C-alpha positions in Angstrom: 38.8 -54.1 66.4 39.9 -57.8 67.2 43.4 -59.0 68.9 44.4 -59.9 65.7 44.0 -57.1 64.1 45.1 -54.7 66.7 48.4 -56.8 66.4 48.7 -56.7 62.3 48.3 -53.2 62.6 50.6 -52.7 65.2 53.4 -54.7 63.2 52.7 -52.5 60.5 53.4 -49.5 62.2 56.3 -51.0 63.6 57.6 -51.9 60.3 57.4 -55.8 60.5 57.1 -57.6 57.5 56.1 -61.0 59.6 53.8 -60.7 62.1 54.3 -63.7 64.3 57.7 -63.9 63.8 60.2 -61.7 64.5 64.2 -62.4 65.4 65.5 -60.9 68.9 69.3 -61.1 69.8 69.5 -63.2 67.1 66.5 -66.0 67.9 63.2 -66.1 66.4 60.2 -66.0 68.6 56.3 -65.1 68.2 55.7 -61.2 68.3 52.5 -60.8 70.9 53.2 -57.3 72.5 49.7 -58.0 73.7 51.1 -60.8 76.1 54.8 -59.8 76.2 56.3 -56.8 78.2 59.6 -57.0 76.0 57.7 -56.8 73.0 55.3 -54.2 74.0 58.2 -52.0 75.5 60.1 -52.4 72.3 56.9 -51.2 70.5 57.3 -48.1 73.0 60.7 -47.1 72.3 60.0 -47.9 68.8 56.8 -46.0 68.2 57.8 -43.2 70.6 54.7 -43.8 73.1 54.1 -41.8 75.7 52.7 -43.0 79.3 50.5 -41.3 81.5 48.8 -43.2 84.2 45.4 -40.5 85.8 42.8 -41.3 87.8 39.4 -39.9 87.3 36.6 -40.0 89.5 38.0 -42.6 91.3 38.9 -44.9 88.4 42.4 -45.5 87.2 44.0 -45.2 83.4 46.4 -45.6 81.2 46.9 -43.9 78.5 49.6 -44.8 75.4 49.8 -41.3 73.4 52.0 -40.8 70.0 54.9 -38.7 70.3 54.1 -34.9 69.5 50.1 -36.0 69.7 47.9 -35.0 72.0 45.6 -37.9 71.4 46.0 -41.3 73.0 44.7 -44.2 73.2 42.7 -45.1 76.9 42.5 -48.6 78.9 40.4 -48.6 82.5 43.2 -50.2 84.5 41.7 -53.3 86.6 42.6 -56.7 88.2 45.9 -56.6 85.6 48.3 -52.9 85.1 50.6 -54.8 82.9 48.4 -56.5 80.8 46.2 -53.1 80.4 49.4 -51.0 80.0 50.5 -53.5 77.2 46.6 -53.0 75.9 46.8 -49.4 75.3 50.3 -49.5 73.4 49.2 -51.9 71.2 45.9 -49.9 70.7 48.1 -46.7 70.1 50.2 -48.7 67.9 47.3 -50.2 65.7 45.8 -46.7 65.1 49.0 -45.5 63.7 49.1 -49.1 61.6 46.0 -48.0 60.2 46.7 -44.8 59.6 49.8 -46.0 57.4 47.2 -47.9 55.8 44.5 -45.2 54.6 47.8 -43.1 53.2 47.9 -43.3 49.6 51.5 -43.3 48.4 52.9 -41.8 45.5 54.5 -43.8 42.7 
């Protein structure tokens, strides 16, 4: 999945109509939780994601897990642990948004 697709699905999960511009504290700004810590934190809170940091076989991981779920999105922690954490958050949110897209609505 491309970064744009990740962001589009994550925006759907967060209930955002406009992908790139949101209003925060009365100021319109670009929304990009892949690049912005504040956007990633707001996404984590809105979707009630749990973050777990683990190490297996000498490799560090961050996992973003949706509330009341046992399945999350792992990301290997490399040189930029903050960016890796944001990516895990967006990947988990994108999976939620993707599931919302696939769910038929009743009319």
